[in-house]
C-alpha positions as CSV (number, residue, x, y, z in Angstrom):
1,M,0.0,0.0,0.0
2,N,2.9,2.4,0.7
3,N,4.3,1.7,-2.8
4,E,1.0,2.6,-4.4
5,R,0.8,5.9,-2.4
6,G,4.4,6.8,-3.5
7,R,3.5,6.2,-7.2
8,R,0.4,8.4,-6.8
9,L,2.4,11.1,-5.1
10,R,5.1,11.0,-7.8
11,S,2.5,11.1,-10.6
12,F,0.8,14.0,-8.9
13,L,4.1,15.9,-8.6
14,I,5.2,15.2,-12.1
15,G,1.8,16.2,-13.5
16,G,1.9,19.4,-11.5
17,L,5.3,20.2,-12.7
18,L,4.4,19.6,-16.3
19,G,1.2,21.6,-16.0
20,S,3.0,24.6,-14.5
21,L,5.7,24.4,-17.2
22,A,3.0,24.4,-19.9
23,G,1.4,27.4,-18.2
24,V,4.7,29.3,-18.1
25,A,5.3,28.4,-21.8
26,A,1.8,29.6,-22.8
27,A,2.2,32.8,-20.8
28,G,5.4,33.5,-22.6
29,R,3.8,33.1,-26.0
30,M,0.8,35.2,-25.2
31,R,0.8,38.6,-26.8
32,V,-0.6,41.6,-25.0
33,K,-2.4,43.9,-27.3
34,P,-1.3,47.5,-27.0
35,R,-3.8,49.9,-25.6
36,P,-5.4,52.1,-28.2
37,G,-3.9,55.6,-28.2
38,R,-5.7,58.9,-28.3
39,R,-8.6,59.1,-30.8
40,P,-7.8,61.0,-33.9
41,S,-11.3,62.4,-33.9
42,P,-13.4,63.6,-31.0
43,A,-15.8,61.3,-29.3
44,G,-19.5,61.7,-28.3
45,L,-21.2,65.1,-28.7
46,A,-18.0,66.8,-29.7
47,A,-17.8,64.7,-32.8
48,F,-21.4,65.6,-33.7
49,E,-20.8,69.3,-33.1
50,Q,-17.8,69.4,-35.4
51,A,-19.6,67.6,-38.3
52,P,-20.2,69.8,-41.4
53,C,-23.9,69.1,-41.4
54,Y,-24.2,70.4,-37.9
55,Q,-22.2,73.5,-38.7
56,E,-24.5,74.2,-41.7
57,L,-27.5,73.8,-39.4
58,V,-26.1,76.3,-36.9
59,E,-25.3,78.8,-39.7
60,R,-28.8,78.4,-41.1
61,E,-30.5,78.9,-37.8
62,S,-28.4,82.0,-37.0
63,R,-29.3,83.5,-40.4
64,E,-33.0,82.8,-39.8
65,D,-32.8,84.4,-36.4
66,A,-31.1,87.5,-37.8
67,S,-33.6,88.0,-40.6
68,P,-36.8,90.0,-39.7
């Protein structure tokens, strides 16, 4: 019975060692994606307010307000 326990322990230790080595090898091969940098264009409402169609709308409304 002691011999069986020794074989199980040895098998467990070898399996643990191989599993940890596989994990280290996989972690070494993993590529971390770089974080995206700053946006070239504004986000959210700022993007809408800088759109040409919005600028035309603002100009049209200011002309209509200025006319009698």
